[in-house]
C-alpha positions in Angstrom: 129.0 102.5 45.1 125.5 103.9 45.4 126.8 107.0 47.2 129.0 108.2 44.5 127.2 107.2 41.2 130.0 108.9 39.1 132.1 105.7 40.0 129.5 103.1 39.0 130.5 102.9 35.1 134.3 102.2 36.2 133.4 99.8 38.8 131.1 97.9 36.4 133.8 98.0 33.9 136.4 96.6 36.2 133.8 93.9 37.5 133.2 93.0 33.9 136.9 92.7 33.0 137.7 90.6 35.9 134.8 88.1 35.0 136.1 88.1 31.3 139.7 87.5 32.5 138.4 84.8 34.8 136.5 82.8 31.8 139.6 83.3 29.6 141.7 81.7 32.4 139.1 78.8 32.6 139.2 78.2 28.9 143.0 78.3 28.6 143.1 75.7 31.6 140.4 73.5 29.6 142.5 73.9 26.5 145.9 73.0 28.1 144.5 70.0 30.1 141.3 68.5 28.9 141.4 65.5 30.8 141.0 67.2 34.1 137.6 68.1 33.2 136.2 64.4 33.2 136.5 63.5 36.9 134.9 60.6 38.2 132.4 62.5 40.2 131.2 64.5 37.2 130.8 61.3 35.2 128.7 59.7 38.0 126.4 62.8 38.0 126.1 62.9 34.4 125.3 59.0 34.4 122.7 59.2 37.0 120.9 62.1 35.2 121.0 60.1 32.3 119.5 57.1 33.9 116.7 59.4 35.4 116.1 60.9 31.9 115.7 57.3 30.5 113.0 56.4 33.0 111.1 59.5 32.3 111.1 59.0 28.7 113.5 62.1 27.9 115.8 61.5 25.1 119.1 60.5 26.6 121.4 62.0 23.7 121.0 66.1 23.6 119.7 67.6 20.6 117.4 64.7 19.6 
């Protein structure tokens, strides 16, 4: 890529297009099956973080 600087813009465009498409696919997946997001492992981690925040005096509810 660095040996041929003229190809940098097209390569970055392709990379950015791939990232955008990946995010679109992830959003479609979340929209089609929202229950798959909340796994027990993620909920356990979230709960542990909330308990630690409670002990440290940080508000548990975000935005307060």
